[in-house]
VEXDREN-2710 file (C-alpha; in Angstrom, 1 decimal):
% VEXDREN-2710
k/r/px/py/pz
1/MET/5.4/18.6/13.2
2/ASN/6.1/20.1/9.7
3/HIS/7.0/17.0/7.9
4/PRO/5.6/13.4/7.9
5/ASP/7.3/10.9/10.1
6/GLU/8.8/7.6/8.9
7/VAL/9.5/4.3/10.0
8/ILE/11.5/2.0/8.3
9/ALA/12.0/-1.4/9.1
10/PRO/15.7/-2.5/7.5
11/SER/15.9/-4.7/4.6
12/SER/18.8/-6.6/6.2
13/LEU/16.3/-8.3/8.3
14/VAL/14.7/-10.0/5.7
15/GLY/14.6/-13.8/6.1
16/ARG/15.8/-16.5/3.5
17/TYR/14.3/-19.9/2.8
18/SER/14.5/-22.6/-0.2
19/TYR/12.7/-25.1/-1.5
20/GLY/13.1/-27.1/-4.1
21/CYS/11.5/-29.9/-6.1
22/GLN/13.7/-32.6/-5.9
23/GLY/14.5/-36.4/-6.5
24/GLU/17.1/-38.7/-7.7
25/PRO/18.6/-38.1/-11.1
26/GLY/16.3/-39.5/-13.9
27/LYS/13.6/-39.8/-11.4
28/ARG/10.4/-37.5/-10.9
29/GLY/11.0/-37.4/-7.1
30/ALA/7.3/-37.4/-6.6
31/GLY/6.9/-37.4/-2.7
32/SER/8.7/-34.2/-2.0
33/ARG/7.2/-32.7/-5.4
34/VAL/4.0/-33.1/-4.1
35/SER/5.2/-31.6/-0.5
36/PHE/6.2/-28.9/-2.0
37/VAL/2.6/-27.9/-3.9
38/LEU/1.1/-28.7/-0.3
39/THR/3.3/-26.4/1.3
40/LEU/2.7/-23.9/-1.1
41/LEU/-1.2/-24.3/-0.8
42/GLY/-0.8/-24.6/2.6
43/SER/1.6/-21.0/3.0
44/LEU/-1.5/-19.4/0.6
45/ILE/-4.8/-20.3/3.0
46/TRP/-2.3/-19.4/6.2
47/ILE/-1.9/-15.9/4.9
48/PHE/-5.4/-15.3/3.8
49/LEU/-7.2/-17.0/7.0
50/ILE/-4.7/-16.1/9.9
51/HIS/-3.4/-12.4/9.5
52/PRO/-6.3/-9.8/10.5
53/HIS/-4.8/-6.6/8.9
54/GLU/-5.5/-5.2/5.3
55/SER/-3.0/-5.5/2.9
56/LYS/-1.8/-3.2/-0.2
57/ALA/-0.1/-4.0/-3.3
58/ALA/2.7/-1.0/-3.6
59/PHE/5.1/-0.9/-6.6
60/PHE/3.1/-3.6/-8.8
61/ASP/-0.1/-1.2/-8.7
62/THR/1.7/2.4/-9.7
63/PHE/4.1/0.5/-12.1
64/GLY/3.5/-2.7/-13.0
65/MET/5.2/-6.5/-12.8
66/SER/7.4/-8.0/-15.3
67/ALA/9.9/-6.2/-17.8
68/ARG/7.5/-7.4/-20.9
69/GLY/3.9/-6.2/-19.2
70/MET/5.6/-2.7/-18.8
71/ALA/6.5/-2.5/-21.8
72/LEU/3.6/-3.4/-23.4
73/GLY/2.0/-0.5/-21.2
74/ASN/0.3/-2.9/-19.2
75/ALA/-2.3/-3.9/-21.1
76/MET/-2.0/-7.3/-20.1
77/ALA/-5.2/-8.7/-18.8
78/ALA/-5.3/-10.9/-22.2
79/MET/-1.9/-11.1/-23.1
80/ALA/0.1/-12.4/-19.7
81/GLU/1.2/-15.8/-19.7
82/GLY/3.7/-17.5/-17.4
83/TRP/4.9/-16.0/-13.9
84/GLU/3.6/-12.4/-14.9
85/SER/0.5/-13.5/-14.9
86/VAL/0.2/-13.8/-11.0
87/TYR/-0.6/-9.5/-11.1
88/TYR/-2.1/-9.4/-14.7
89/ASN/-4.6/-12.2/-14.7
90/PRO/-4.0/-15.2/-12.8
91/ALA/-6.3/-17.0/-15.1
92/GLY/-2.7/-17.2/-17.3
93/LEU/-0.7/-19.4/-15.3
94/ALA/-2.8/-22.2/-16.6
95/LEU/-0.9/-21.2/-19.9
96/GLY/2.5/-22.5/-18.9
97/ARG/3.8/-25.8/-19.0
98/GLU/7.4/-25.5/-17.8
99/ILE/8.5/-24.4/-14.3
100/GLU/9.6/-20.3/-14.6
101/VAL/12.3/-19.1/-12.2
102/SER/12.1/-15.1/-12.7
103/LEU/15.0/-12.7/-11.2
104/GLY/14.8/-9.1/-12.1
105/LEU/15.6/-5.8/-11.1
106/LEU/13.6/-2.8/-11.0
107/ALA/14.3/1.2/-10.6
108/ALA/11.6/4.0/-10.7
109/PHE/12.7/7.7/-10.0
110/PRO/10.3/10.1/-9.8
111/LYS/10.6/14.0/-9.6
112/LEU/7.6/16.1/-8.7
113/LYS/7.7/19.5/-8.4
114/VAL/5.5/21.8/-5.9
115/GLN/5.6/25.2/-6.7
116/TYR/3.8/27.1/-4.2
117/ALA/1.8/30.5/-5.0
118/GLN/4.1/33.0/-3.6
119/GLY/7.0/31.4/-4.7
120/ASN/10.6/29.8/-4.1
121/GLU/11.1/31.3/-1.0
122/GLN/7.7/30.4/0.3
123/THR/8.2/26.7/-1.1
124/GLU/11.5/26.4/1.3
125/ARG/9.6/27.4/4.0
126/LYS/7.0/25.3/4.1
127/PHE/8.1/22.5/2.4
128/SER/11.3/20.7/2.8
129/LEU/12.8/20.8/-0.7
130/SER/11.3/22.4/-4.0
131/SER/10.8/19.4/-5.2
132/ALA/8.7/16.8/-3.2
133/PRO/10.4/14.3/-1.1
134/LEU/9.5/11.2/-3.0
135/ASP/11.6/8.1/-3.1
136/THR/13.8/6.7/-5.7
137/ILE/12.6/3.2/-5.6
138/THR/14.6/0.5/-6.7
139/GLY/15.2/-3.3/-5.9
140/PRO/14.8/-7.0/-7.0
141/LEU/12.1/-8.7/-8.3
142/PHE/11.5/-12.8/-8.1
143/GLY/8.7/-14.5/-10.4
144/LEU/8.1/-18.6/-9.8
145/LEU/5.8/-20.3/-12.1
146/LEU/4.8/-24.1/-10.8
147/PRO/2.9/-26.1/-13.2
148/ILE/1.5/-28.9/-11.0
149/GLN/2.0/-31.6/-13.5
150/LYS/5.5/-30.9/-13.2
151/CYS/5.4/-32.0/-9.6
152/THR/3.1/-35.3/-9.2
153/PRO/3.7/-38.7/-11.6
154/ARG/-0.2/-38.5/-12.0
155/LYS/-1.6/-37.6/-15.1
156/LEU/-4.0/-34.5/-14.2
157/PRO/-7.5/-34.6/-16.0
158/MET/-6.8/-30.7/-16.1
159/PRO/-3.5/-28.6/-15.6
160/TRP/-3.1/-26.6/-12.4
161/ALA/-0.3/-24.2/-11.7
162/LEU/1.0/-21.8/-9.0
163/GLY/2.6/-18.6/-9.4
164/VAL/4.4/-16.3/-7.2
165/GLY/5.9/-12.5/-7.3
166/LEU/7.6/-10.5/-4.9
167/PHE/9.1/-7.2/-5.1
168/VAL/11.5/-6.5/-2.0
169/PRO/12.7/-2.3/-2.3
170/ARG/16.3/-1.5/-1.2
171/GLN/15.6/0.9/1.2
172/ALA/13.3/-0.8/3.5
173/LEU/11.0/-3.9/3.9
174/VAL/8.3/-1.2/5.0
175/THR/7.9/2.2/4.8
176/SER/5.0/3.9/7.1
177/ARG/4.4/7.6/6.9
178/VAL/1.9/9.7/8.9
179/MET/0.9/13.0/7.3
180/GLU/0.2/15.8/9.0
181/GLU/-2.8/18.0/7.9
182/GLY/-1.6/20.6/5.7
183/PHE/1.2/19.3/4.0
184/PRO/0.6/18.2/0.5
185/PHE/1.0/14.4/-0.4
186/ASP/0.9/12.5/-3.7
187/VAL/-1.6/9.6/-3.5
188/THR/0.4/8.0/-6.0
189/PHE/4.0/8.3/-5.4
190/ASN/4.3/9.3/-2.0
191/GLU/2.8/6.2/-0.2
192/ARG/2.4/3.0/-1.9
193/ASN/5.8/2.2/-3.9
194/SER/8.6/1.7/-1.0
195/THR/7.2/-1.6/0.5
196/LEU/7.8/-5.5/0.3
197/ALA/4.6/-6.6/-2.0
198/LEU/3.8/-10.4/-2.5
199/TYR/1.2/-11.9/-5.1
200/SER/0.6/-15.3/-5.0
201/GLY/-1.7/-17.3/-7.2
202/LEU/-3.6/-20.4/-8.6
203/SER/-4.7/-21.5/-11.9
204/THR/-6.5/-24.2/-13.8
205/ARG/-8.6/-24.4/-16.8
206/ILE/-12.1/-25.3/-17.2
207/THR/-12.3/-26.3/-21.0
208/PRO/-10.2/-25.5/-23.6
209/ALA/-11.5/-22.1/-24.1
210/LEU/-11.9/-20.7/-20.7
211/TYR/-9.0/-20.4/-18.1
212/LEU/-9.7/-19.4/-14.2
213/GLY/-7.3/-18.1/-11.8
214/VAL/-7.5/-16.4/-8.3
215/GLY/-4.9/-14.3/-6.5
216/ILE/-3.9/-12.7/-3.6
217/ALA/-1.9/-9.6/-2.2
218/ALA/-0.1/-9.4/0.8
219/GLN/2.2/-6.8/2.1
220/LEU/4.3/-6.0/5.5
221/VAL/2.7/-3.8/8.0
222/THR/4.2/-1.7/10.6
223/PRO/2.4/-0.7/13.6
224/ALA/4.3/1.4/16.4
225/GLU/4.6/2.1/19.9
226/LEU/6.4/5.6/20.9
227/GLN/7.1/6.8/24.2
228/LEU/8.3/10.2/24.5
229/SER/9.0/12.1/27.7
230/TYR/9.1/15.5/29.0
231/THR/12.7/16.3/27.9
232/GLY/12.0/15.6/24.0
233/THR/13.9/12.6/24.2
234/GLN/12.5/9.5/22.9
235/THR/13.0/6.5/25.3
236/ALA/11.5/3.5/23.2
237/THR/10.3/2.7/20.0
238/ASP/8.5/-0.9/19.5
239/LEU/8.4/-1.8/16.0
240/GLU/6.5/-5.0/14.3
241/ALA/6.5/-6.1/10.8
242/ARG/3.8/-8.8/9.6
243/PHE/2.0/-9.6/6.7
244/GLY/-1.2/-8.0/6.2
245/ARG/-4.3/-9.9/5.7
246/PRO/-4.6/-10.3/1.7
247/SER/-6.7/-8.7/-0.8
248/ILE/-8.6/-10.7/-3.6
249/LEU/-7.6/-10.9/-7.2
250/LEU/-9.8/-13.2/-10.1
251/GLY/-9.1/-13.5/-13.0
252/LEU/-10.8/-14.9/-16.4
253/LEU/-9.3/-15.8/-19.6
254/ILE/-11.2/-16.8/-22.7
255/ARG/-9.3/-17.9/-26.2
256/PRO/-12.5/-18.3/-28.4
257/THR/-10.0/-18.7/-31.4
258/GLU/-6.5/-19.1/-31.7
259/ARG/-6.1/-15.4/-32.4
260/ILE/-8.2/-13.8/-30.0
261/ARG/-7.9/-13.7/-26.2
262/ILE/-10.5/-11.8/-23.7
263/GLY/-9.5/-11.3/-20.4
264/ILE/-11.5/-10.1/-17.3
265/VAL/-10.0/-9.2/-13.9
266/TYR/-11.2/-7.9/-10.9
267/ARG/-9.3/-6.5/-8.0
268/GLU/-10.3/-6.2/-4.5
269/GLU/-9.7/-2.7/-2.8
270/MET/-6.6/-2.6/-0.9
271/LYS/-4.9/-0.7/1.9
272/VAL/-2.6/-0.6/4.9
273/VAL/-4.1/0.3/8.4
274/SER/-1.4/0.8/11.3
275/GLU/-2.1/1.7/14.5
276/TRP/0.3/4.4/16.0
277/ASN/0.6/5.0/19.9
278/ALA/2.3/7.7/21.6
279/ARG/2.6/7.7/25.2
280/ILE/4.0/11.3/26.2
281/LYS/5.1/12.3/29.7
282/THR/5.0/16.1/30.5
283/ARG/6.5/17.9/33.7
284/PHE/4.9/21.0/34.8
285/VAL/7.1/23.3/37.2
286/LEU/5.0/24.7/40.2
287/VAL/7.9/26.8/41.8
288/PRO/10.4/28.3/39.4
289/GLY/14.3/27.3/40.1
290/THR/13.2/24.4/41.9
291/ASP/12.2/20.5/41.3
292/ILE/8.9/20.8/42.7
293/ALA/6.6/19.7/39.7
294/LEU/3.7/17.8/38.7
295/TYR/4.3/14.9/36.4
296/ASP/1.6/13.8/33.9
297/GLU/1.5/11.2/31.2
298/GLN/-1.0/10.6/28.0
299/LEU/-1.6/8.0/25.6
300/LEU/-2.7/9.3/22.2
301/SER/-3.9/6.8/19.7
302/ARG/-4.0/6.9/15.9
303/ARG/-4.9/5.1/13.1
304/TYR/-3.5/5.6/9.8
305/VAL/-4.4/4.2/6.3
306/THR/-1.9/4.5/3.9
307/GLY/-1.3/2.9/0.3
308/PHE/-4.8/2.8/-0.8
309/ALA/-5.0/1.2/-4.0
310/PRO/-9.1/1.0/-5.1
311/GLU/-11.3/-2.0/-6.0
312/ALA/-10.8/-2.3/-9.7
313/VAL/-12.4/-4.1/-12.9
314/THR/-10.2/-4.5/-16.0
315/VAL/-11.9/-6.1/-19.5
316/GLY/-9.2/-6.7/-22.3
317/ALA/-8.6/-8.2/-25.5
318/SER/-5.8/-9.4/-27.8
319/TYR/-5.5/-9.9/-31.4
320/LYS/-2.9/-11.6/-33.0
321/VAL/-2.7/-9.9/-36.5
322/ILE/-0.1/-12.2/-38.2
323/GLU/2.2/-14.8/-36.7
324/ARG/4.7/-12.1/-35.6
325/LEU/2.4/-9.4/-34.6
326/ARG/0.0/-9.0/-31.8
327/LEU/-1.9/-6.1/-30.5
328/SER/-3.6/-5.7/-27.1
329/GLY/-6.1/-3.1/-25.2
330/GLU/-7.9/-3.2/-22.4
331/LEU/-10.2/-0.6/-20.2
332/THR/-9.9/-0.5/-16.2
333/TRP/-12.5/1.1/-13.7
334/TYR/-11.1/2.6/-10.3
335/ARG/-13.5/3.1/-7.6
336/TRP/-11.6/5.8/-6.2
337/SER/-14.7/7.4/-4.7
338/HIS/-14.0/4.8/-1.9
339/TYR/-10.8/6.5/-0.7
340/GLY/-11.4/8.1/2.8
341/GLY/-8.0/9.7/3.7
342/PRO/-5.2/9.2/5.7
343/LEU/-7.7/8.7/8.8
344/ASP/-10.5/6.5/6.5
345/THR/-13.0/9.3/7.9
346/GLY/-13.6/10.8/4.5
347/LEU/-12.6/14.1/3.0
348/GLU/-14.3/17.1/2.3
349/TYR/-15.2/16.3/-1.5
350/GLU/-14.8/12.6/-2.4
351/PHE/-12.4/11.3/-5.1
352/ASN/-13.1/10.9/-8.8
353/ASP/-13.8/7.3/-10.1
354/LEU/-11.6/6.5/-13.2
355/VAL/-11.2/4.7/-16.5
356/VAL/-7.6/3.7/-17.6
357/PRO/-7.7/2.8/-21.0
358/ARG/-4.2/1.1/-22.4
359/LEU/-2.6/-0.2/-25.2
360/GLY/0.3/-2.5/-26.0
361/MET/2.0/-4.2/-29.2
362/SER/4.5/-6.6/-29.3
363/TYR/6.4/-7.6/-32.9
364/ARG/8.4/-10.6/-32.8
365/LEU/11.5/-9.2/-35.5
366/THR/13.3/-12.8/-35.5
367/ARG/12.6/-16.0/-34.1
368/GLN/14.9/-14.8/-30.5
369/ILE/14.0/-10.9/-30.4
370/ASP/10.8/-9.4/-29.6
371/LEU/10.1/-5.4/-29.9
372/ARG/7.6/-3.8/-27.6
373/CYS/5.7/-0.4/-27.0
374/GLY/2.9/0.7/-25.0
375/PHE/0.8/3.7/-23.7
376/TYR/-1.7/4.2/-21.3
377/TYR/-3.3/7.6/-19.7
378/GLU/-4.2/8.1/-16.1
379/PRO/-6.4/11.0/-15.1
380/THR/-5.5/11.9/-11.7
381/PRO/-8.7/10.9/-9.1
382/VAL/-7.8/13.8/-6.9
383/THR/-10.1/16.3/-6.3
384/ASN/-9.7/20.1/-4.6
385/GLN/-9.4/19.7/-0.9
386/ALA/-10.1/23.3/0.7
387/GLN/-9.3/22.1/3.9
388/GLY/-7.9/19.0/6.1
389/PHE/-5.8/16.6/4.5
390/TYR/-4.1/17.4/1.1
391/PRO/-3.8/15.0/-1.4
392/ILE/-2.5/16.5/-4.7
393/GLY/-1.9/14.2/-8.1
394/ASN/-1.5/15.0/-11.6
395/ASP/-2.9/13.4/-14.7
396/ARG/-0.1/10.5/-16.0
397/TYR/0.7/10.4/-19.9
398/VAL/2.5/6.8/-19.7
399/SER/4.8/5.6/-22.5
400/SER/7.0/2.6/-22.8
401/ALA/9.2/0.6/-25.1
402/GLY/11.0/-2.9/-24.4
403/ILE/13.0/-5.8/-26.3
404/GLY/12.9/-9.4/-24.8
405/TYR/15.8/-11.8/-26.3
406/THR/15.2/-15.5/-26.0
407/PHE/18.5/-17.9/-25.7
408/THR/17.1/-21.3/-27.1
409/ALA/20.2/-23.4/-25.8
410/PRO/22.2/-21.1/-23.6
411/TRP/25.5/-22.1/-23.5
412/GLY/25.1/-25.4/-24.5
413/ILE/24.0/-26.0/-20.4
414/LEU/20.7/-25.4/-19.9
415/ALA/17.8/-27.8/-21.8
416/LYS/15.0/-24.7/-22.0
417/PRO/15.3/-21.3/-23.3
418/VAL/16.1/-18.4/-21.4
419/SER/14.4/-15.1/-21.8
420/VAL/16.1/-11.6/-21.0
421/ASP/13.3/-9.1/-21.4
422/GLY/14.1/-5.4/-20.8
423/TYR/11.9/-2.0/-20.4
424/ILE/11.7/1.6/-20.2
425/GLN/8.6/3.7/-19.2
426/TYR/8.3/7.6/-18.5
427/HIS/5.3/9.3/-16.8
428/LEU/4.7/12.7/-17.9
429/LEU/2.7/14.5/-15.0
430/LYS/0.5/17.1/-16.3
431/GLY/0.8/19.9/-14.5
432/GLU/-2.3/20.5/-11.6
433/ALA/-3.1/23.7/-9.7
434/PHE/-4.6/23.0/-6.1
435/ASP/-6.6/25.9/-4.1
436/ARG/-6.7/26.1/-0.1
437/ALA/-8.3/27.7/2.5
438/ALA/-6.0/30.2/4.4
439/SER/-4.6/28.8/7.5
440/PRO/-3.7/30.4/10.8
441/ASN/-0.6/28.2/11.1
442/PRO/2.4/30.3/10.0
443/VAL/3.7/27.3/8.5
444/THR/0.8/26.4/6.3
445/ARG/-0.2/29.8/5.7
446/ASP/-1.4/30.8/2.0
447/PRO/-0.7/27.3/0.8
448/ASP/-2.2/27.3/-2.9
449/LEU/0.4/25.3/-5.4
450/SER/1.1/23.7/-8.7
451/SER/2.5/20.5/-9.1
452/THR/4.0/18.8/-12.1
453/GLY/6.7/16.3/-12.9
454/TYR/7.9/13.2/-14.3
455/VAL/8.7/9.7/-13.5
456/LEU/11.3/7.5/-15.2
457/ASN/11.5/4.0/-14.4
458/MET/13.2/0.8/-16.0
459/GLY/14.6/-2.4/-15.1
460/PHE/14.8/-6.2/-16.5
461/ASN/14.2/-9.6/-15.5
462/VAL/15.7/-13.1/-16.6
463/THR/13.3/-16.1/-16.9
464/LEU/14.8/-19.9/-16.7
465/ARG/12.5/-22.6/-17.7
466/PHE/13.1/-26.2/-16.4
END
């Protein structure tokens, strides 16, 4: 096997469901709204308790969630508010007072150039393309903020809010890859971005200065059952896509003054565990030229781990310098030393734990227009692996910019403001060199290489309020 195998569940299989807070005109419709809230809470509990498999967060962990957040360099632990808080800091959900529905489109175009030590000819022979086969990732984004006070006629003693964030890749609901030893794979861009990702969160205000939130991240996983005959043909493939066991997200938001916010976020380690079983039928000819033969059948089982996202702790702060200008910054610690490779059995050398700084700035040009920019630096956790699996990675210098426009009373139809936010994000991948021990396999012999490249990420989202 010279290249990673892929199993993809088509996005056309997405089920569509709709819920709503409904009632007669001019009335609150309390019964159906309370039922809606109970349905969402029940769904969160069901996802968390019933499904036993682990999960990951995919696109959001690599690039960010909202257009506003990515424009601000994802320095959002203390800046997030509204539906986007479900990923950046679930405690911020309770800041929202209106129902928010957000729809958007995200697109990332990674370009990784892998150069083997012996030049382009060796590159073509050992790797399918001169550039690593990374997916162009596009798809719609959906966000929802539901203040529970909006769905009940009673005055609550403290505000509660639910949030949901969902990204659906255009190419597939699920992409699972089996990495063969000796072939390079990028731990950030090869594995974890082309799969449906779902975040859900719940938040409340403890005191006027203290907010608390909890969230869960769930994602589709696909185990596979393969049957291969001695003729080399594939006779049966059984695929099953389901949500994995969610990972936990905890958030705290402190507002000591009107100008200052402090955010603290904890993220549980996330990964997808897939069981791949291959039933192989072989035929041994005893007498050449005849049909006299022996037949054998073997079951090969393998447990693969993909889409690893490490345990992380973020501490951030934001400061309103003047009414129009707000600055934000944060530090995130990632526990990459727990990464055990595609088989989760450990690597020759542990990955490095990381500390990633992020900065963001938002300036309100007019009452309708916000200008944003951000920057962060993320070193690669990858250490050189002389043998075994061949992970590669690059330090990332990520610059971003964006703009937001708010329609106060759009077209005279909607009573609440509508926001349109756009962003562009550029990842510069610093060149890295990797040294490997020589292999007796002619396909992977002399596998020393260097890698460099870039990623262009852009998109927008439109947020309606009710």
